[in-house]
C-alpha positions as CSV (number, residue, x, y, z in Angstrom):
1,M,144.1,-21.2,-357.7
2,K,146.1,-23.7,-359.8
3,R,147.3,-20.8,-362.0
4,I,148.3,-18.7,-359.0
5,L,150.3,-21.7,-357.7
6,C,152.0,-22.0,-361.1
7,L,152.9,-18.4,-361.0
8,I,154.3,-18.6,-357.5
9,L,156.3,-21.7,-358.6
10,A,157.7,-19.9,-361.6
11,V,158.8,-17.0,-359.5
12,L,160.4,-19.3,-356.9
13,L,162.2,-21.2,-359.7
14,V,163.8,-17.9,-360.8
15,L,164.7,-16.8,-357.3
16,L,165.9,-20.0,-355.7
17,P,169.1,-20.3,-357.7
18,A,170.1,-16.8,-356.5
19,C,169.7,-18.0,-352.9
20,A,171.5,-21.3,-353.3
21,K,175.1,-21.9,-352.2
22,K,177.8,-20.9,-354.7
23,E,179.1,-24.5,-354.9
24,K,177.7,-26.2,-357.9
25,K,176.9,-29.8,-358.1
26,K,178.5,-31.7,-361.0
27,E,175.9,-32.6,-363.5
28,D,175.5,-36.2,-364.5
29,P,176.6,-36.3,-368.2
30,G,174.0,-39.0,-368.9
31,K,171.2,-36.8,-367.6
32,S,169.3,-34.4,-369.8
33,T,169.7,-30.7,-368.9
34,S,166.9,-29.4,-371.2
35,V,164.4,-26.7,-370.1
36,L,162.0,-29.6,-369.6
37,D,164.0,-30.8,-366.6
38,K,164.8,-27.3,-365.3
39,I,161.2,-26.1,-365.0
40,G,159.3,-29.3,-364.6
41,V,157.3,-29.4,-367.8
42,I,155.6,-32.8,-368.0
43,D,156.8,-35.1,-370.7
44,I,154.5,-36.4,-373.5
45,D,153.9,-39.8,-372.1
46,S,152.2,-38.4,-368.9
47,D,150.7,-35.1,-370.2
48,P,147.1,-35.7,-371.2
49,M,147.2,-32.8,-373.7
50,K,150.3,-34.0,-375.4
51,K,149.0,-37.5,-375.4
52,M,146.0,-36.2,-377.4
53,A,148.4,-34.9,-380.0
54,A,150.3,-38.2,-380.1
55,D,147.0,-40.2,-380.5
56,A,145.9,-37.8,-383.2
57,L,149.1,-38.3,-385.1
58,N,149.1,-42.1,-384.6
59,S,145.6,-42.2,-386.1
60,L,146.9,-41.0,-389.5
61,E,148.2,-43.2,-392.2
62,D,151.9,-44.0,-392.1
63,T,153.5,-42.4,-395.1
64,K,157.2,-41.9,-395.8
65,L,157.9,-38.4,-396.9
66,S,161.0,-36.9,-398.5
67,D,164.5,-38.2,-397.4
68,K,165.7,-34.7,-398.1
69,G,163.3,-33.3,-395.5
70,I,160.5,-30.9,-395.4
71,T,161.5,-27.2,-395.9
72,I,159.5,-24.3,-394.5
73,F,160.4,-20.8,-395.8
74,S,159.0,-18.0,-393.7
75,C,158.7,-14.3,-393.9
76,C,156.9,-14.1,-390.5
77,D,158.3,-13.8,-387.0
78,T,156.6,-17.0,-386.0
79,E,159.0,-19.9,-385.1
80,Y,158.0,-23.4,-386.2
81,V,161.4,-25.1,-386.1
82,P,163.3,-23.7,-383.2
83,E,167.1,-23.4,-383.3
84,S,167.4,-24.2,-379.6
85,E,165.2,-25.7,-376.9
86,G,166.1,-23.1,-374.3
87,T,162.5,-22.0,-373.5
88,V,159.3,-23.8,-372.5
89,Y,157.7,-22.9,-375.8
90,S,160.6,-23.8,-378.0
91,Y,161.0,-27.1,-376.2
92,S,157.4,-28.0,-376.9
93,L,157.7,-27.0,-380.6
94,A,160.8,-29.2,-380.8
95,Q,159.0,-32.1,-379.2
96,R,156.1,-31.7,-381.7
97,N,158.5,-31.7,-384.5
98,R,160.2,-34.9,-383.3
99,M,156.9,-36.7,-383.2
100,F,156.2,-35.6,-386.8
101,E,159.7,-36.6,-388.0
102,K,159.5,-40.0,-386.4
103,K,156.1,-40.7,-387.9
104,Y,157.0,-39.7,-391.4
105,Q,160.7,-40.6,-391.4
106,T,161.8,-37.2,-392.4
107,K,163.3,-33.9,-391.1
108,L,161.9,-30.4,-390.7
109,Y,163.8,-27.3,-391.7
110,Q,162.9,-23.6,-391.4
111,F,164.5,-20.7,-393.2
112,S,163.6,-17.0,-393.0
113,E,163.5,-14.1,-395.5
114,S,161.8,-10.8,-395.8
115,S,158.5,-10.8,-397.6
116,D,159.9,-9.1,-400.7
117,L,163.0,-11.3,-400.9
118,L,161.0,-14.5,-400.4
119,L,158.5,-13.4,-403.1
120,E,161.4,-12.9,-405.5
121,E,163.3,-16.0,-404.6
122,A,160.2,-18.2,-404.8
123,Y,159.4,-16.8,-408.2
124,Y,162.8,-17.4,-409.8
125,N,163.2,-20.9,-408.1
126,M,159.8,-21.9,-409.5
127,L,160.7,-20.7,-413.0
128,A,163.9,-22.7,-412.8
129,G,162.1,-25.8,-411.6
130,I,163.9,-25.8,-408.2
131,G,161.8,-27.1,-405.4
132,F,163.6,-25.0,-402.8
133,A,160.6,-25.1,-400.3
134,D,157.5,-27.2,-399.5
135,I,155.7,-24.9,-397.1
136,L,155.7,-21.1,-397.2
137,T,154.5,-19.1,-394.1
138,V,153.5,-15.5,-395.0
139,P,151.8,-12.6,-393.3
140,A,148.1,-12.6,-394.1
141,K,148.4,-9.2,-395.8
142,D,150.9,-10.7,-398.3
143,L,148.9,-13.8,-399.2
144,G,147.4,-12.2,-402.3
145,R,150.8,-11.0,-403.5
146,F,152.1,-14.6,-403.5
147,A,148.9,-16.1,-404.9
148,R,148.6,-13.6,-407.8
149,K,152.2,-14.4,-408.7
150,G,151.3,-18.0,-409.2
151,L,153.5,-19.2,-406.3
152,L,150.9,-21.0,-404.2
153,L,149.1,-24.2,-404.6
154,N,145.3,-24.3,-404.3
155,T,144.8,-26.3,-401.1
156,T,141.4,-27.6,-402.2
157,A,143.1,-29.4,-405.1
158,L,145.9,-31.1,-403.0
159,P,145.7,-34.9,-403.4
160,G,143.8,-36.4,-400.5
161,A,142.9,-33.0,-399.1
162,D,140.3,-33.1,-396.3
163,F,140.4,-30.3,-393.8
164,S,137.4,-31.4,-391.7
165,A,139.5,-32.8,-388.8
166,E,139.5,-31.1,-385.5
167,W,143.1,-30.0,-385.7
168,F,142.2,-27.8,-388.7
169,D,140.3,-24.5,-388.4
170,S,137.8,-24.7,-391.3
171,A,136.0,-21.5,-390.3
172,L,139.2,-19.4,-390.6
173,M,140.1,-21.2,-393.9
174,E,136.6,-20.2,-395.2
175,K,137.5,-16.5,-394.6
176,A,140.3,-16.7,-397.2
177,A,138.4,-18.9,-399.8
178,A,137.0,-17.6,-403.0
179,G,135.2,-19.8,-405.6
180,N,137.2,-23.0,-405.9
181,E,140.4,-21.5,-404.6
182,N,142.0,-21.2,-401.2
183,Y,145.6,-20.8,-400.4
184,A,145.5,-20.4,-396.6
185,V,145.7,-23.2,-394.1
186,Y,144.8,-22.7,-390.5
187,G,145.0,-25.2,-387.7
188,D,146.7,-26.0,-384.4
189,F,150.1,-25.9,-386.2
190,N,149.9,-22.1,-386.8
191,K,147.9,-20.7,-383.9
192,D,149.5,-17.2,-383.8
193,I,148.4,-16.1,-380.4
194,S,150.5,-13.0,-380.4
195,S,148.4,-11.6,-383.3
196,Y,145.1,-11.8,-381.3
197,Y,143.5,-8.4,-380.5
198,C,142.6,-7.8,-376.9
199,L,142.1,-4.9,-374.4
200,Y,144.9,-4.0,-371.9
201,A,143.9,-2.5,-368.5
202,N,146.0,-0.5,-366.2
203,K,145.0,-2.1,-362.8
204,T,146.9,0.5,-360.7
205,L,145.2,3.4,-362.4
206,F,141.9,1.6,-362.3
207,E,141.9,1.5,-358.5
208,R,141.5,5.3,-358.5
209,T,138.1,5.0,-360.3
210,E,136.7,2.9,-357.4
211,Q,135.2,0.5,-359.8
212,A,135.8,-3.3,-360.1
213,L,137.5,-4.7,-363.2
214,P,134.9,-6.5,-365.3
215,F,136.0,-10.1,-364.6
216,D,132.5,-11.1,-363.5
217,K,130.9,-9.6,-366.6
218,I,133.4,-11.4,-368.8
219,A,132.7,-14.7,-367.1
220,D,128.9,-14.4,-367.4
221,G,129.2,-13.2,-371.0
222,S,127.8,-9.7,-370.6
223,W,131.1,-7.8,-371.2
224,S,130.2,-5.4,-374.1
225,W,131.5,-2.1,-375.6
226,D,128.5,-0.4,-374.0
227,A,129.7,-1.7,-370.6
228,L,133.2,-0.5,-371.3
229,I,131.9,3.0,-372.3
230,E,130.0,3.1,-369.0
231,V,133.2,2.3,-367.1
232,C,135.1,5.0,-368.9
233,R,132.4,7.6,-368.2
234,N,132.5,6.8,-364.5
235,S,136.2,7.3,-364.3
236,N,136.4,11.0,-363.7
237,A,139.1,10.5,-361.1
238,V,141.5,9.8,-364.0
239,S,142.2,12.4,-366.6
240,P,140.9,11.2,-370.0
241,D,143.9,12.4,-372.1
242,T,143.9,9.6,-374.7
243,F,141.3,8.6,-377.3
244,V,140.7,5.5,-379.3
245,L,140.8,7.3,-382.7
246,S,143.4,10.0,-382.1
247,S,146.2,8.8,-384.3
248,E,147.0,7.4,-387.8
249,G,146.0,4.0,-386.4
250,A,142.4,5.0,-386.3
251,S,141.3,2.6,-389.0
252,V,143.1,-0.3,-387.2
253,N,141.2,0.4,-383.9
254,A,137.9,1.0,-385.7
255,N,138.5,-2.3,-387.5
256,A,139.2,-4.2,-384.2
257,V,135.9,-2.9,-382.8
258,F,134.0,-3.8,-386.0
259,K,135.4,-7.3,-386.2
260,S,134.8,-8.0,-382.5
261,G,131.1,-7.9,-383.4
262,G,131.6,-10.9,-385.8
263,F,130.9,-8.7,-388.8
264,D,132.6,-9.0,-392.2
265,Y,133.5,-6.4,-394.8
266,I,133.7,-8.9,-397.6
267,G,131.7,-12.1,-397.6
268,S,133.6,-15.0,-399.1
269,G,133.8,-18.8,-399.0
270,Y,134.0,-21.9,-401.0
271,K,132.0,-21.8,-404.3
272,K,131.3,-18.2,-403.7
273,T,132.3,-15.0,-405.5
274,P,133.4,-12.5,-402.8
275,A,131.1,-9.5,-402.4
276,A,130.7,-6.5,-400.1
277,A,129.0,-7.7,-396.9
278,F,128.9,-4.8,-394.5
279,A,125.3,-3.6,-393.8
280,S,123.9,-0.3,-392.7
281,D,122.7,-1.5,-389.3
282,S,126.1,-3.1,-388.3
283,S,128.0,-0.2,-389.7
284,Q,125.9,2.4,-387.8
285,K,126.2,0.4,-384.6
286,V,130.0,0.4,-384.8
287,I,130.1,4.1,-385.7
288,E,128.0,5.0,-382.7
289,L,130.3,2.8,-380.5
290,L,133.4,4.4,-381.8
291,R,132.1,7.9,-381.3
292,S,131.0,7.1,-377.8
293,L,134.4,5.6,-377.1
294,N,136.1,8.7,-378.4
295,S,134.0,11.0,-376.2
296,A,134.4,8.8,-373.1
297,G,138.2,8.8,-373.5
298,H,140.5,6.7,-371.3
299,I,141.4,4.3,-374.1
300,S,144.9,4.6,-375.6
301,D,145.6,3.8,-379.2
302,N,149.3,3.1,-378.9
303,T,151.7,1.3,-376.5
304,E,153.8,4.4,-375.8
305,S,150.9,6.3,-374.2
306,F,149.7,3.2,-372.3
307,T,153.1,2.2,-370.9
308,S,153.5,5.8,-369.7
309,G,150.7,5.1,-367.3
310,N,148.3,7.7,-368.8
311,S,145.3,5.7,-369.7
312,L,143.0,3.0,-368.3
313,F,142.8,0.9,-371.4
314,M,144.5,0.1,-374.7
315,I,143.4,-1.8,-377.7
316,G,146.3,-3.9,-378.8
317,T,147.5,-7.5,-379.6
318,V,148.7,-10.1,-377.2
319,G,152.1,-9.6,-378.8
320,D,152.1,-6.0,-377.4
321,M,152.8,-7.6,-374.0
322,N,156.5,-7.6,-374.9
323,T,156.3,-3.8,-374.5
324,V,153.5,-3.5,-371.9
325,K,155.4,-5.8,-369.5
326,Y,157.7,-2.8,-368.7
327,L,154.8,-0.7,-367.4
328,R,155.6,0.1,-363.8
329,N,151.9,-0.1,-362.8
330,S,150.0,-3.4,-362.4
331,W,148.2,-4.4,-365.6
332,C,146.2,-7.3,-367.2
333,I,144.5,-8.0,-370.5
334,L,140.8,-8.6,-371.2
335,P,139.0,-9.9,-374.3
336,L,137.7,-7.3,-376.7
337,P,134.1,-6.6,-375.6
338,K,131.1,-7.8,-377.6
339,T,129.2,-5.5,-379.8
340,D,126.1,-7.3,-378.6
341,A,126.1,-8.5,-375.0
342,K,123.8,-11.4,-376.1
343,A,126.4,-12.8,-378.5
344,E,127.5,-16.3,-377.8
345,S,131.2,-15.7,-377.6
346,Y,134.0,-13.1,-377.6
347,T,135.7,-12.5,-380.9
348,A,139.4,-11.8,-381.3
349,Y,140.4,-10.2,-384.6
350,M,143.8,-11.4,-385.8
351,D,146.2,-8.8,-386.8
352,E,146.8,-8.6,-390.6
353,N,150.4,-9.7,-390.0
354,H,149.5,-13.0,-388.5
355,S,151.2,-16.1,-389.9
356,V,149.4,-18.0,-392.7
357,V,150.6,-21.5,-393.8
358,T,150.6,-22.0,-397.6
359,C,152.0,-24.6,-400.1
360,F,154.7,-23.6,-402.6
361,A,153.6,-24.2,-406.2
362,G,157.1,-25.5,-407.1
363,A,157.4,-28.0,-404.2
364,S,159.0,-31.3,-405.2
365,N,156.8,-33.0,-402.6
366,A,153.5,-31.5,-404.0
367,S,151.7,-34.9,-404.2
368,K,152.4,-35.4,-400.5
369,L,151.8,-31.9,-399.1
370,F,148.5,-32.7,-397.6
371,Y,150.1,-35.4,-395.5
372,V,152.6,-32.8,-394.3
373,L,149.8,-30.3,-393.4
374,E,147.7,-33.1,-391.7
375,G,150.7,-34.4,-389.7
376,L,151.9,-31.1,-388.5
377,N,148.5,-30.0,-387.3
378,A,147.7,-33.4,-385.7
379,A,151.0,-33.3,-383.9
380,S,150.1,-29.8,-382.6
381,Y,146.6,-30.9,-381.4
382,G,145.3,-30.9,-377.9
383,G,146.2,-27.5,-376.6
384,Y,149.6,-28.3,-375.2
385,L,151.3,-25.6,-377.3
386,T,148.9,-23.0,-376.1
387,Q,149.7,-24.1,-372.5
388,A,153.4,-23.9,-373.3
389,Y,152.8,-20.3,-374.6
390,Y,151.1,-19.5,-371.3
391,N,154.0,-20.9,-369.4
392,S,156.4,-18.7,-371.3
393,L,154.3,-15.7,-370.5
394,I,154.4,-16.6,-366.8
395,I,158.2,-16.7,-366.8
396,N,158.7,-13.6,-369.0
397,S,155.8,-11.2,-368.7
398,L,153.0,-11.8,-366.3
399,R,152.6,-10.5,-362.7
400,D,149.4,-12.3,-361.7
401,S,147.0,-14.9,-362.9
402,D,144.3,-12.5,-364.2
403,T,145.8,-12.3,-367.7
404,L,146.0,-16.1,-367.8
405,N,142.3,-16.4,-367.0
406,M,141.4,-13.8,-369.6
407,L,143.7,-15.5,-372.3
408,D,141.3,-18.4,-372.2
409,Y,138.6,-16.3,-373.6
410,I,140.9,-14.6,-376.2
411,C,142.4,-17.9,-377.3
412,G,139.1,-19.8,-377.4
413,V,139.8,-22.2,-374.5
414,K,136.6,-20.8,-373.1
415,D,133.8,-18.9,-375.0
416,G,136.0,-17.2,-377.6
417,V,136.7,-17.4,-381.3
418,Q,139.2,-15.8,-383.7
419,T,138.4,-14.1,-387.0
420,T,140.0,-12.5,-390.0
421,D,138.5,-10.8,-393.0
422,F,138.9,-11.4,-396.7
423,T,140.2,-7.8,-397.1
424,D,143.3,-8.7,-395.1
425,Y,144.5,-11.2,-397.6
426,Y,144.2,-9.1,-400.8
427,S,144.4,-5.4,-399.9
428,A,148.0,-5.3,-400.9
429,Q,146.9,-6.3,-404.4
430,I,143.6,-4.4,-404.3
431,P,144.0,-1.2,-402.2
432,E,140.3,-0.4,-402.6
433,L,139.4,-3.3,-400.2
434,Y,140.8,-1.3,-397.3
435,E,140.0,2.1,-398.6
436,K,136.3,1.3,-399.1
437,T,135.8,-0.7,-395.9
438,R,137.7,-0.2,-392.7
439,D,139.2,3.2,-393.7
440,L,135.8,4.4,-394.7
441,L,134.4,3.2,-391.3
442,A,137.1,5.2,-389.4
443,E,136.4,8.3,-391.5
444,A,132.6,8.0,-390.7
445,A,133.3,7.6,-387.0
446,T,135.2,10.8,-386.9
447,G,133.2,12.8,-389.4
448,D,129.7,13.0,-390.8
449,S,127.6,9.9,-390.1
450,I,125.8,10.4,-393.4
451,H,129.1,9.8,-395.1
452,I,129.0,6.0,-394.8
453,F,125.4,5.7,-395.8
454,A,125.9,7.9,-398.8
455,A,129.0,5.9,-399.8
456,E,127.8,2.4,-398.9
457,E,125.8,1.6,-402.0
458,T,128.4,3.4,-404.1
459,T,131.1,1.3,-402.4
460,K,129.3,-1.9,-403.1
461,K,128.9,-0.9,-406.7
462,T,132.6,-0.3,-406.8
463,L,133.8,-3.3,-404.9
464,D,131.6,-6.0,-406.3
465,P,132.6,-5.6,-409.9
466,L,136.2,-5.4,-408.8
467,L,135.9,-8.6,-406.8
468,Q,134.1,-10.4,-409.6
469,N,136.9,-9.5,-412.0
470,Y,139.5,-11.0,-409.6
471,F,137.6,-13.9,-408.1
472,K,134.8,-14.8,-410.4
473,Y,133.3,-18.2,-409.7
C-alpha cells in the first residue's frame, strides 16, 4: 500500500504543475531548489537508511587522503560522480560523495573513456609513472584484459585490506578470485541494478490466458522454471510466436537460466586454482528446461519482439526497462524463476557488462586505496541508494507497484541474491571459457543432448590445463 501511495504521489507531482496557475512565485534566493526539495526526498539526518550509512562511515578511522582528490576513470555507463543533481538518484549519489569527501578531506572526480582507450591510456600513463587515476571501473568482461596488462592492483595485497564488513559483497568478490589474486571489488558502492537479469511479463496479454500472474508463488518461494513452463503451456489463447533460443542471443538466455540455478561453469576462489565446475546433473537439468521453454513458446529473447506486444514474457535485464517502458500494454518484471523450487532464494545473474571497481596499479595513492574503497562502500551502505533507484523508476518508467515489489527479490532486499561467473571476467582473454561452457550449453539445448555429455569430460580436460596455466596457485 505504501508503494502504491508513493506511485500516486509521484504522478501527482508531475501533473500538479500543469494544473497550477501560470503566475509563478518568486523563489527565495536563500532557499535550496534541488530535486530533494522538489520531490520530498528525506534528508540524511532524518532518513534511517541514510543514517545507517553515516554511522557506518563515522565508525571508520579518520584518515586524510590526497589534497589533489580521488580520481575514478570509467569505461562503464554507471555514474558514480554525477555532473548534476537533477534527479532523485543523482542527488543521492552526490549526497553520498559529500559525506565521503568531508570524512576524508578530499574531492571525488570521475572521467569516462571507451574500454579500448582507457586500456591504452592507463598502460602508457603507468609506464610514464603518471598516477592519472586511483580507481578504474570496467565492465566485468574486460577485467581480464586490464589485469593481464598489469594495470590493476591485487586487492588482497592492499595495505590494511579487510573486505569482511557488511558494505562489501565478499561472495561476489570470491567469484572473481583465483589463487592469491583478486582485482574486483564489489559492495554497496557499485551495486549495478540495471545489469540484473529478470523476467518481463506483458500483463495485458496475460489477461487473455485467464491465469493469475505468479506473485503468490514468488512470495512463498515456489516460483520455478517448471511453473513458468506450465503457465506457457496453458496460454493457448495467445499465439506462441517467439522462443527463448530463436536468435543469436541463445547462449545469453541459456546462460541466464543456468546461472539462476546457482550453478557455476568455473569454480574459483581465494587460494584455489580455477577449474571446470559444471556437472552432468545440473547441465542436463538446464538442457531439459531450455528445451521445454523452447517448445512451450511465449518467451521472447529480444526487446523488439516483446515491446511489439507479441509475447507473454521476455528474459532481459532491469536496464531493458528503458526500452520496455514504451510498450503500450501494461507490463511488470518478475525475478528469474528457480531451477529447483526448494532453493532458498532467487538468483539474479549479472550481465557481463556490469560495472566492476578495480584499483589502478599506477595510482599515486596506492597505500591508501583500501581507505578509499572502505569509505565509498560504507557511505553507500543501508539501502538508501537502492531506494533512490526505485524512486527514479517510479518517476521515469513504472506504471504500478508490482515491479517495485518484484525488484525486492531481484535486488536481494527480500529472498534474492546476485551472481556472476569466473568465465565473465576472462573470456575476452581466453575465448575457450565461453566456447566450452555457455555456448556449449546452448548448442546442446538446441541439438543432440548427447553432445554435452560427450564433450563434458573433453571440455574439462581442455579447460583445466588452460586455467592452470593462467591461474596456477
